[in-house]
C-alpha positions as CSV (number, residue, x, y, z in Angstrom):
1,M,46.6,-43.0,-92.0
2,F,45.5,-46.7,-92.0
3,E,42.0,-47.4,-93.0
4,K,42.0,-51.0,-91.4
5,I,44.2,-52.8,-89.2
6,L,44.2,-56.6,-88.3
7,V,45.1,-57.4,-84.7
8,A,47.1,-60.6,-84.6
9,N,46.6,-61.4,-81.1
10,R,44.0,-62.0,-78.3
11,G,42.8,-61.3,-74.8
12,E,43.3,-57.7,-73.2
13,I,46.0,-56.6,-75.4
14,A,43.9,-57.3,-78.5
15,V,41.1,-55.1,-76.9
16,R,43.5,-52.4,-75.9
17,I,44.7,-52.2,-79.6
18,I,41.0,-52.4,-80.9
19,R,40.1,-49.5,-78.7
20,A,43.1,-47.3,-79.8
21,A,42.2,-47.7,-83.2
22,K,38.6,-47.0,-83.0
23,E,39.5,-43.6,-81.4
24,M,41.6,-42.9,-84.5
25,N,38.8,-43.9,-86.9
26,I,40.7,-46.9,-88.1
27,R,38.7,-50.2,-88.8
28,T,39.6,-53.2,-87.0
29,V,39.9,-57.1,-88.0
30,A,40.2,-59.6,-85.2
31,V,41.6,-63.2,-85.7
32,Y,40.8,-65.9,-83.3
33,S,41.1,-69.6,-82.5
34,E,38.0,-71.9,-81.8
35,A,38.7,-71.4,-78.1
36,D,38.3,-67.5,-78.5
37,A,35.0,-67.4,-80.4
38,N,33.2,-65.5,-77.6
39,S,36.3,-63.5,-76.6
40,M,35.8,-59.6,-76.0
41,H,38.0,-58.9,-78.7
42,V,36.0,-60.7,-81.2
43,Q,32.9,-59.0,-80.2
44,L,34.7,-55.4,-80.3
45,A,36.3,-55.5,-83.7
46,D,34.5,-54.5,-86.7
47,E,35.4,-57.9,-88.6
48,A,36.5,-61.1,-87.2
49,I,38.1,-64.2,-89.0
50,C,38.6,-67.6,-87.5
51,I,42.3,-68.8,-88.1
52,G,42.3,-72.2,-86.8
53,K,42.0,-74.7,-83.5
54,S,42.6,-73.7,-80.0
55,P,46.4,-74.6,-79.7
56,S,48.4,-71.4,-80.5
57,N,50.6,-73.3,-82.9
58,E,47.3,-74.2,-85.0
59,S,46.3,-70.4,-84.9
60,Y,47.8,-67.6,-83.4
61,L,51.3,-68.7,-84.5
62,R,50.4,-69.6,-87.9
63,I,51.8,-66.9,-90.3
64,D,50.1,-68.2,-93.2
65,R,46.7,-68.1,-91.8
66,I,47.1,-64.7,-90.4
67,I,48.2,-63.2,-93.5
68,S,45.3,-65.0,-95.5
69,A,43.0,-63.4,-93.2
70,A,44.8,-59.9,-93.6
71,E,44.5,-60.3,-97.4
72,I,40.9,-61.5,-97.2
73,A,40.1,-58.6,-95.1
74,D,42.0,-56.1,-97.2
75,V,43.8,-54.5,-94.3
76,D,46.6,-51.9,-94.2
77,A,48.6,-53.0,-91.5
78,I,49.0,-55.7,-88.6
79,H,49.6,-54.9,-85.1
80,P,51.1,-58.3,-83.4
81,G,50.5,-57.0,-79.8
82,Y,52.9,-59.0,-77.3
83,G,53.8,-62.6,-77.3
84,F,53.0,-64.9,-80.0
85,L,54.5,-63.4,-83.3
86,S,55.4,-59.8,-82.1
87,E,59.2,-60.3,-82.1
88,N,59.2,-62.6,-85.3
89,A,61.3,-60.8,-87.9
90,H,60.4,-63.2,-90.6
91,F,56.8,-62.2,-89.9
92,A,57.7,-58.7,-90.2
93,D,59.3,-59.2,-93.5
94,V,56.4,-61.2,-94.8
95,C,53.9,-58.4,-94.1
96,E,56.0,-55.9,-95.7
97,S,56.4,-58.4,-98.7
98,C,52.6,-58.6,-99.0
99,N,52.5,-55.0,-98.9
100,I,51.1,-54.8,-95.2
101,R,52.6,-52.7,-92.7
102,F,54.0,-54.3,-89.5
103,I,53.2,-52.0,-86.4
104,G,56.3,-52.7,-84.6
105,P,60.1,-52.6,-85.0
106,S,61.6,-53.2,-88.6
107,S,63.0,-56.6,-89.1
108,R,66.5,-55.1,-89.5
109,A,66.1,-53.9,-85.8
110,M,64.7,-57.2,-84.8
111,N,67.5,-58.9,-86.6
112,A,70.0,-56.6,-84.8
113,L,68.6,-57.7,-81.5
114,E,68.0,-61.2,-82.7
115,D,68.3,-62.9,-79.5
116,K,69.4,-62.1,-76.0
117,S,73.0,-63.3,-76.7
118,V,73.5,-60.8,-79.9
119,S,71.9,-57.9,-78.2
120,R,74.4,-58.5,-75.3
121,N,77.3,-57.9,-78.1
122,L,75.5,-55.0,-79.3
123,A,75.0,-53.6,-75.9
124,K,79.0,-53.9,-75.2
125,K,79.6,-52.0,-78.6
126,A,77.2,-49.2,-77.3
127,G,79.1,-48.9,-74.1
128,V,76.6,-50.3,-72.0
129,P,77.5,-52.7,-69.1
130,T,76.5,-56.2,-69.3
131,P,76.8,-59.0,-66.8
132,P,80.0,-61.4,-67.1
133,G,79.0,-64.5,-69.3
134,S,79.4,-66.6,-72.5
135,D,80.6,-64.9,-75.7
136,G,77.4,-66.4,-77.4
137,I,75.3,-69.5,-77.7
138,V,76.5,-72.5,-75.4
139,E,76.3,-75.5,-77.6
140,N,76.7,-78.3,-74.9
141,E,77.1,-78.9,-71.3
142,K,80.8,-79.3,-71.3
143,D,81.1,-75.5,-72.8
144,A,78.5,-74.6,-70.1
145,L,80.7,-76.0,-67.4
146,V,83.7,-74.0,-68.6
147,V,81.9,-70.8,-68.8
148,A,80.5,-71.2,-65.2
149,K,83.8,-72.0,-63.8
150,R,85.3,-68.7,-65.4
151,I,82.7,-66.4,-64.2
152,G,81.8,-68.1,-60.9
153,Y,78.5,-69.3,-59.4
154,P,75.8,-68.4,-59.2
155,V,74.9,-68.2,-63.0
156,M,71.8,-67.9,-64.9
157,I,70.9,-70.0,-68.1
158,K,68.9,-68.2,-70.3
159,A,67.3,-68.9,-73.6
160,V,68.3,-66.6,-76.7
161,A,64.7,-66.4,-77.6
162,G,63.3,-66.4,-74.3
163,G,60.5,-64.2,-72.5
164,G,58.1,-64.4,-69.6
165,G,60.5,-66.4,-67.6
166,R,60.5,-69.4,-69.8
167,G,63.9,-71.2,-70.7
168,M,65.5,-69.6,-67.7
169,R,67.3,-71.4,-64.9
170,V,69.6,-70.4,-62.0
171,A,72.6,-72.9,-61.0
172,H,74.6,-72.6,-57.8
173,N,76.7,-75.7,-58.7
174,D,78.2,-78.2,-61.6
175,I,75.1,-80.5,-60.7
176,S,72.6,-77.7,-60.9
177,L,74.1,-76.4,-64.0
178,V,73.9,-79.5,-65.9
179,K,70.4,-80.2,-65.0
180,G,69.4,-76.6,-65.6
181,Y,71.0,-76.4,-68.9
182,H,69.0,-79.3,-70.5
183,T,65.8,-78.1,-68.7
184,A,66.3,-74.7,-69.9
185,R,67.0,-75.9,-73.6
186,T,64.0,-78.2,-73.6
187,E,61.4,-75.6,-72.0
188,A,63.1,-73.1,-74.6
189,E,62.4,-75.3,-77.6
190,K,58.8,-76.1,-76.5
191,S,58.0,-72.2,-75.9
192,F,59.7,-70.6,-78.7
193,G,61.1,-73.1,-81.2
194,N,64.5,-72.5,-80.6
195,S,66.5,-74.4,-77.8
196,A,69.5,-72.2,-78.1
197,V,70.8,-70.8,-74.6
198,Y,73.9,-68.7,-73.3
199,I,75.0,-68.3,-69.7
200,E,75.6,-65.1,-67.8
201,K,76.6,-64.1,-64.0
202,F,73.4,-64.3,-61.9
203,I,73.3,-61.0,-59.9
204,E,71.9,-61.9,-56.6
205,N,68.8,-60.1,-55.2
206,P,68.9,-57.5,-58.1
207,H,66.4,-54.9,-59.0
208,H,64.8,-55.6,-62.4
209,I,64.3,-52.1,-64.2
210,E,63.3,-51.3,-67.7
211,F,63.2,-48.1,-69.9
212,Q,60.4,-47.7,-72.3
213,I,61.7,-46.4,-75.7
214,L,59.8,-44.8,-78.9
215,G,61.8,-44.3,-82.1
216,D,60.3,-43.1,-85.5
217,N,61.5,-44.0,-89.0
218,R,64.0,-41.0,-89.2
219,G,66.1,-41.8,-86.4
220,N,64.7,-39.9,-83.6
221,I,64.4,-41.9,-80.2
222,I,63.2,-41.0,-76.9
223,H,62.7,-42.8,-73.5
224,L,59.7,-42.5,-71.4
225,G,61.2,-43.3,-68.2
226,E,61.6,-46.6,-66.2
227,R,59.5,-49.1,-64.9
228,D,60.2,-51.2,-61.7
229,C,59.3,-54.9,-62.5
230,S,61.2,-56.5,-59.4
231,V,58.0,-57.9,-57.9
232,Q,58.2,-61.3,-59.9
233,R,57.4,-65.0,-59.4
234,R,59.5,-67.4,-61.2
235,N,60.8,-64.6,-63.4
236,Q,57.5,-63.5,-64.4
237,K,56.1,-60.0,-63.3
238,V,53.4,-59.8,-60.6
239,V,53.3,-56.0,-59.7
240,E,55.1,-53.1,-61.7
241,E,55.3,-49.3,-60.8
242,T,56.8,-46.2,-62.2
243,P,58.8,-44.5,-61.1
244,S,61.2,-47.0,-59.5
245,P,61.3,-46.6,-55.6
246,L,65.1,-47.6,-55.9
247,I,66.0,-44.9,-58.4
248,E,63.5,-42.3,-56.9
249,N,64.8,-42.9,-53.2
250,K,68.6,-44.1,-53.6
251,F,69.9,-43.4,-57.2
252,P,68.1,-40.3,-58.7
253,K,70.9,-39.9,-61.2
254,L,70.5,-43.3,-62.6
255,R,67.2,-42.4,-64.4
256,K,69.2,-39.8,-66.9
257,E,72.1,-42.3,-67.2
258,M,70.1,-45.3,-67.8
259,G,67.8,-43.5,-70.0
260,K,70.9,-42.4,-72.3
261,A,72.0,-46.1,-72.1
262,A,68.7,-47.4,-73.5
263,I,68.7,-44.8,-76.3
264,R,72.2,-45.8,-77.2
265,I,71.2,-49.4,-77.7
266,A,68.4,-48.4,-79.7
267,E,70.2,-46.0,-81.9
268,A,72.8,-49.1,-82.6
269,A,70.0,-51.3,-83.6
270,H,68.2,-48.5,-85.8
271,Y,65.3,-49.2,-83.7
272,T,61.9,-48.0,-84.7
273,N,58.4,-48.0,-82.9
274,A,57.9,-49.0,-79.2
275,G,60.3,-51.2,-77.4
276,T,61.7,-51.8,-73.8
277,V,65.3,-52.0,-72.7
278,E,65.6,-54.3,-69.6
279,F,68.3,-53.8,-67.0
280,V,69.2,-55.4,-63.5
281,V,70.5,-53.0,-60.7
282,D,72.4,-54.0,-57.7
283,D,72.1,-52.4,-54.3
284,K,75.0,-50.2,-54.9
285,G,73.7,-48.6,-58.1
286,N,75.5,-50.6,-60.7
287,Y,73.3,-51.4,-63.7
288,Y,73.8,-54.1,-66.3
289,F,71.8,-54.6,-69.6
290,L,69.5,-57.6,-69.9
291,E,67.8,-57.6,-73.2
292,V,65.4,-55.6,-75.4
293,N,61.7,-56.5,-75.8
294,K,60.8,-55.5,-79.3
295,R,57.2,-55.0,-78.9
296,I,54.6,-53.3,-76.7
297,Q,54.8,-54.4,-73.1
298,V,52.2,-55.8,-70.8
299,E,52.9,-53.4,-68.4
300,H,52.7,-50.1,-70.7
301,P,49.6,-48.6,-69.1
302,I,51.7,-47.3,-66.1
303,T,53.9,-45.4,-68.2
304,E,50.9,-44.1,-70.0
305,E,49.5,-42.8,-66.7
306,V,52.6,-41.1,-65.7
307,T,53.6,-39.3,-69.1
308,G,50.1,-38.8,-70.5
309,I,51.2,-40.6,-73.8
310,D,49.1,-43.2,-75.5
311,L,51.9,-45.7,-76.6
312,V,49.5,-47.8,-78.8
313,R,48.3,-44.6,-80.6
314,M,52.1,-43.9,-81.0
315,Q,52.9,-47.3,-82.5
316,I,50.2,-46.8,-84.9
317,L,51.4,-43.3,-85.7
318,I,55.0,-44.2,-86.2
319,A,54.2,-47.3,-88.3
320,S,52.1,-44.9,-90.7
321,G,55.2,-43.0,-91.4
322,E,54.5,-40.0,-88.8
323,Q,57.7,-38.5,-87.2
324,L,57.9,-38.1,-83.3
325,K,56.5,-34.6,-82.6
326,M,58.3,-34.5,-79.2
327,S,62.0,-34.6,-78.1
328,Q,63.2,-35.8,-74.8
329,S,62.9,-32.5,-73.0
330,D,59.2,-32.6,-73.9
331,V,58.7,-35.8,-72.1
332,Q,57.2,-35.1,-68.5
333,F,56.7,-37.4,-65.5
334,K,54.0,-36.6,-63.2
335,G,52.6,-38.8,-60.2
336,H,52.9,-42.4,-59.6
337,A,51.4,-45.7,-61.1
338,I,51.1,-49.2,-60.2
339,E,50.1,-52.3,-62.1
340,C,48.7,-55.6,-60.8
341,R,48.4,-58.5,-63.2
342,I,45.3,-60.3,-62.3
343,N,45.7,-64.1,-63.2
344,A,43.5,-67.0,-63.2
345,E,45.7,-69.0,-60.7
346,D,45.4,-70.5,-57.3
347,P,48.0,-68.6,-55.0
348,F,47.3,-71.3,-52.4
349,D,48.1,-74.3,-54.7
350,E,51.6,-73.2,-56.1
351,F,49.7,-70.8,-58.4
352,R,48.2,-73.5,-60.3
353,P,46.3,-72.2,-63.5
354,S,42.5,-72.0,-62.9
355,P,40.9,-72.0,-66.3
356,G,36.8,-72.0,-66.3
357,R,33.9,-70.0,-66.8
358,I,33.5,-66.9,-64.9
359,E,30.3,-66.9,-62.9
360,M,30.2,-63.2,-61.5
361,Y,32.5,-60.3,-62.7
362,Y,32.8,-56.9,-61.1
363,Q,35.7,-54.7,-61.9
364,P,36.7,-51.5,-59.6
365,G,36.3,-48.0,-60.7
366,G,36.9,-44.5,-59.4
367,R,39.3,-41.8,-60.0
368,G,42.8,-43.0,-60.9
369,T,41.6,-46.6,-61.4
370,R,41.8,-48.3,-64.8
371,V,41.3,-52.1,-65.8
372,D,42.6,-53.4,-69.0
373,T,40.8,-56.8,-69.7
374,H,38.9,-58.9,-71.8
375,A,37.2,-60.7,-69.2
376,Y,33.2,-60.6,-68.4
377,A,30.6,-62.4,-66.4
378,G,30.0,-65.7,-68.4
379,Y,33.2,-65.7,-70.3
380,T,35.1,-69.0,-70.2
381,I,38.9,-68.8,-69.7
382,P,40.5,-71.3,-72.0
383,P,43.4,-73.5,-70.8
384,H,45.3,-73.1,-73.9
385,Y,47.1,-69.6,-73.3
386,D,48.5,-67.7,-70.3
387,S,46.2,-67.4,-67.3
388,M,46.0,-63.4,-67.3
389,I,42.3,-62.1,-66.8
390,G,43.5,-58.4,-67.0
391,K,45.6,-55.7,-65.6
392,L,44.4,-53.3,-62.6
393,I,46.2,-49.9,-62.9
394,T,45.9,-47.1,-60.1
395,Y,47.6,-43.7,-60.4
396,G,48.1,-41.0,-57.6
397,K,49.9,-38.1,-57.0
398,D,52.4,-39.9,-55.2
399,R,53.3,-43.4,-54.3
400,R,51.5,-43.6,-51.3
401,E,48.2,-42.6,-52.9
402,A,48.6,-44.9,-55.9
403,M,49.2,-47.7,-53.2
404,D,46.2,-46.8,-51.3
405,K,44.0,-46.8,-54.3
406,M,45.5,-50.2,-55.5
407,S,44.5,-51.8,-52.0
408,R,41.1,-50.3,-52.2
409,A,40.7,-51.4,-55.8
410,L,41.8,-55.0,-55.1
411,G,39.3,-55.1,-52.3
412,E,36.4,-54.1,-54.8
413,Y,37.5,-56.5,-57.6
414,M,35.1,-59.4,-57.4
415,I,35.5,-62.6,-59.8
416,T,34.0,-65.9,-59.1
417,G,33.8,-69.3,-60.8
418,V,37.7,-69.4,-61.1
419,K,40.7,-68.8,-58.7
420,T,42.5,-65.7,-59.0
421,T,45.4,-63.8,-57.5
422,I,43.9,-60.8,-56.2
423,S,44.1,-61.9,-52.5
424,F,48.0,-62.5,-53.1
425,Q,48.5,-59.1,-54.6
426,Q,46.6,-57.8,-51.5
427,A,49.2,-59.2,-49.4
428,I,51.9,-57.6,-51.2
429,L,50.1,-54.3,-51.2
430,Q,50.1,-54.6,-47.2
431,D,53.6,-55.9,-46.9
432,P,55.7,-53.4,-44.8
433,N,58.5,-53.7,-47.2
434,F,56.7,-53.2,-50.4
435,R,55.0,-50.0,-48.6
436,R,58.4,-48.8,-47.9
437,G,59.6,-49.5,-51.5
438,V,62.5,-51.7,-50.0
439,Y,62.4,-55.1,-52.3
440,T,64.3,-56.9,-55.0
441,T,63.4,-59.7,-57.2
442,S,63.5,-62.2,-54.4
443,F,60.6,-60.4,-52.6
444,V,57.8,-62.7,-53.8
445,E,59.6,-65.9,-52.9
446,Q,60.6,-64.3,-49.3
447,L,57.0,-63.4,-49.0
448,L,55.6,-66.8,-49.9
449,S,58.2,-68.5,-47.6
450,G,56.8,-66.3,-44.7
451,A,53.3,-67.2,-45.6
452,R,54.2,-70.8,-45.8
453,R,55.5,-70.7,-42.2
454,E,52.6,-69.0,-40.8
455,L,50.4,-71.8,-42.3
456,I,52.5,-74.6,-40.8
457,E,52.5,-72.7,-37.3
458,E,48.6,-72.4,-37.5
459,K,48.0,-76.0,-38.6
460,S,50.6,-77.3,-35.6
């Protein structure tokens, strides 16, 4: 087992990894930018090393500085968390060349799933359905128009290296396609350093459902069930839950079928460690492969709650060479879990980020309530990174109990000094369609449209 791990990340996920390591009696090293000098992960780690200025391209994205910190601290392994360098195959290779274990998939697996375009082809070979689309990267707007004409509007333009909703645009005609093509490329270049995009048929009002997978270094791969991530805004997840109401209530046979499909894709890529296979599902129960997220996910806690499996601990064990001690039949699902992402954003002003100093901070508690966060009273949320303050997770014996606990917990959560999305998530939890489990990826926009209409009516 490792003696010391460096956490190449920040925020709540860095805290999450440090806690798991401490429970395994593994010493931890935090790296931080100048803006994060007072962040919780810096305070909780056994050692901390500053790796640069506040912008991520001068700190958390600098492989050379992270490796230097790892060598200075003499660590055995590096955990990349999510975002930043977590899906960077070159970073994984550099770690291995420096005799430092990368706690994540191998560079071989990452290269097999190098980008969304490549992974689509791999899914096809594995016999998993994919949406109609381009055969690979679309090099120019002329080719984009040819593809769109062939598969029919609406289409989705997607960055091959994308994530978090960045580098994605929907087009309903030639004009919006050309505009969206260039916008997506520009955004992708800025966010990922890779402007390449591909095009696929846009499935209108789909359900976004993903499967958690775990694979060891001996070819054993299992799935830990699905998460429904359809409650999104601009392709960024807002609320997640497991099990999926769609599968639970309408298509129970899909769980087994899609789980097997996720495993086939992972086997084809010789996948190791934790990952997530993402799908879209239409109202008729047809499912299509989207992508593989080659890292731990933001929403991993809800899977932990219903399976009782510590995913970060499993990541560390697998990276250290341990074999999975469970088969698919050993995985049991019990109860229901929901996660709300609490962001420092103003829901009444187009969700504008609200960085600044947290004056008062009180987080909810009680049975079946979990908060993963790095925030505290007096902490200053920097403007340089994503706006997530933390994740609120509730667990119940069934969906209704989990929802009732979430509503109660959101009412207890008190944060002053910055704007937050808590009130917006309270509205989601009270919405009749959400309560019934009847929603798609257009749910949030429909909810916002209704709220805007009510506001206009009140003012008139």
